[in-house]
KOLVEX-863855 format. One line per 10 residues: number of its first residue (from 1); for each residue x negated, y, z negated of N, C-alpha, C. Coordinates in steps of 0.1 Angstrom, whole numbers, plus 5000, padded with zeros to 4 digits. Layout:
N
NUM	X Y Z X Y Z X Y Z  ...
This chain:
100
1	1084 9584 3171 1068 9589 3175 1068 9596 3191  1065 9605 3191 1062 9610 3205 1049 9605 3211  1046 9605 3227 1035 9600 3230 1028 9615 3233  1015 9612 3233 1004 9623 3232 0993 9622 3240  0990 9634 3242 0974 9634 3247 0967 9647 3243  0952 9645 3242 0947 9656 3236 0933 9660 3246  0931 9669 3248 0920 9674 3258 0912 9682 3247  0900 9678 3241 0890 9687 3238 0878 9688 3239  0875 9680 3247 0860 9683 3248 0860 9685 3264  0845 9691 3267 0842 9694 3284 0854 9702 3287
11	0861 9710 3282 0873 9719 3287 0875 9724 3300  0881 9725 3306 0886 9734 3317 0889 9747 3311  0887 9756 3323 0895 9769 3315 0913 9769 3315  0915 9779 3310 0935 9781 3310 0938 9779 3323  0931 9789 3333 0939 9789 3344 0938 9778 3353  0926 9766 3352 0924 9754 3358 0935 9744 3353  0937 9741 3340 0950 9736 3336 0962 9739 3340  0965 9753 3339 0978 9757 3342 0977 9753 3359  0971 9759 3364 0970 9751 3379 0971 9739 3383  0965 9729 3373 0967 9716 3377 0979 9710 3373
21	0985 9718 3365 0998 9713 3358 1012 9720 3365  1011 9729 3371 1019 9736 3381 1024 9746 3371  1018 9751 3363 1023 9761 3353 1024 9774 3355  1019 9779 3368 1026 9792 3374 1035 9799 3374  1046 9792 3372 1061 9799 3369 1060 9804 3355  1064 9815 3352 1072 9821 3339 1080 9812 3334  1092 9807 3339 1101 9799 3332 1095 9787 3325  1087 9781 3326 1080 9772 3319 1074 9777 3303  1068 9791 3302 1060 9795 3291 1074 9798 3281  1070 9795 3267 1074 9800 3256 1068 9813 3248
31	1077 9817 3243 1070 9830 3235 1061 9828 3225  1050 9828 3218 1039 9821 3207 1045 9839 3201  1049 9834 3188 1055 9847 3175 1042 9850 3169  1029 9844 3167 1020 9850 3159 1013 9860 3161  1007 9865 3149 1001 9877 3153 0982 9878 3163  0980 9865 3160 0967 9861 3166 0968 9862 3179  0981 9854 3186 0983 9849 3197 0973 9840 3201  0974 9827 3193 0962 9816 3192 0966 9807 3201  0978 9808 3204 0986 9798 3213 0991 9802 3225  0990 9793 3236 0999 9795 3246 1006 9783 3248
41	1019 9783 3248 1031 9769 3246 1041 9771 3261  1038 9756 3265 1046 9757 3280 1057 9742 3276  1067 9743 3285 1074 9731 3283 1080 9730 3300  1072 9717 3303 1079 9713 3314 1078 9697 3317  1093 9696 3324 1098 9679 3325 1096 9673 3314  1103 9677 3302 1104 9672 3289 1088 9667 3285  1081 9677 3287 1068 9675 3279 1064 9689 3275  1056 9693 3262 1056 9702 3256 1039 9701 3258  1035 9715 3260 1023 9715 3264 1016 9729 3257  1007 9724 3245 1002 9736 3241 0986 9737 3243
51	0986 9754 3242 0969 9756 3247 0967 9763 3234  0954 9760 3229 0952 9762 3216 0936 9772 3220  0939 9785 3217 0927 9797 3223 0917 9797 3212  0905 9801 3218 0895 9807 3205 0899 9822 3204  0905 9825 3194 0907 9839 3191 0896 9847 3186  0884 9842 3183 0873 9846 3174 0865 9860 3181  0869 9857 3194 0863 9868 3209 0876 9876 3211  0875 9888 3214 0889 9897 3224 0889 9892 3234  0904 9891 3236 0907 9888 3251 0900 9879 3260  0900 9866 3251 0891 9854 3257 0901 9843 3263
61	0902 9838 3269 0909 9826 3273 0905 9814 3271  0893 9813 3265 0886 9801 3261 0894 9794 3254  0895 9781 3257 0905 9771 3250 0899 9764 3239  0901 9758 3228 0895 9749 3219 0902 9735 3216  0918 9737 3224 0921 9722 3230 0932 9723 3237  0935 9710 3242 0949 9712 3248 0960 9700 3243  0972 9703 3239 0979 9693 3233 0991 9691 3244  0998 9679 3246 1005 9672 3254 1014 9667 3243  1025 9664 3244 1033 9657 3234 1048 9656 3244  1056 9643 3244 1069 9640 3247 1072 9629 3243
71	1084 9630 3240 1094 9618 3237 1100 9607 3249  1094 9610 3261 1096 9605 3274 1085 9603 3278  1084 9586 3277 1069 9581 3281 1066 9584 3297  1076 9582 3305 1076 9584 3319 1071 9599 3323  1076 9606 3314 1074 9625 3315 1057 9624 3314  1054 9619 3303 1041 9620 3299 1032 9612 3309  1035 9601 3313 1027 9595 3322 1026 9602 3337  1039 9606 3340 1038 9615 3353 1030 9626 3353  1029 9633 3342 1019 9647 3343 1008 9645 3342  1005 9632 3334 0989 9630 3334 0984 9620 3346
81	0996 9613 3357 0991 9613 3370 0988 9623 3380  0995 9632 3375 0997 9644 3386 0982 9648 3383  0977 9654 3372 0968 9660 3364 0951 9648 3370  0955 9635 3372 0945 9627 3371 0940 9626 3388  0950 9637 3396 0944 9637 3409 0933 9647 3412  0930 9653 3401 0918 9661 3405 0905 9654 3398  0895 9661 3405 0883 9651 3408 0874 9652 3396  0876 9662 3386 0869 9664 3378 0877 9666 3363  0886 9657 3361 0897 9658 3351 0888 9656 3337  0890 9664 3328 0881 9663 3316 0887 9651 3309
91	0880 9643 3298 0883 9633 3291 0892 9636 3283  0902 9628 3279 0915 9632 3268 0916 9618 3262  0922 9622 3251 0927 9611 3242 0941 9607 3241  0949 9596 3241 0961 9595 3244 0964 9579 3235  0982 9582 3232 0985 9570 3225 0994 9562 3238  0992 9564 3246 1000 9558 3255 1000 9543 3261  0986 9538 3260 0982 9526 3258 0989 9518 3247  0993 9524 3234 0992 9518 3221 1004 9504 3224  1019 9510 3234 1024 9498 3232 1027 9493 3248  1019 9489 3252 1020 9483 3262 1011 9469 3261
């Protein structure tokens, strides 16, 4: 079962999450094939990062949720640790503490 984290309350903007996770480089982004373009998908250091976008309004980057998943516990912990250095990191849920 993969390790996961979900951000879905008091959301940052997409650009804030991308900056915090160092996702500015295009090599981390994967193409999303739906007509709605409701997802921005990235893979970085064995962590799948999915941004769920609000597509009800035109050309918006408003987020509904951010999902992180990895089969590598250390990779997930490292990413969350890096993100935790931000002063105002939104709250999130995770299953990382479940097997400790």
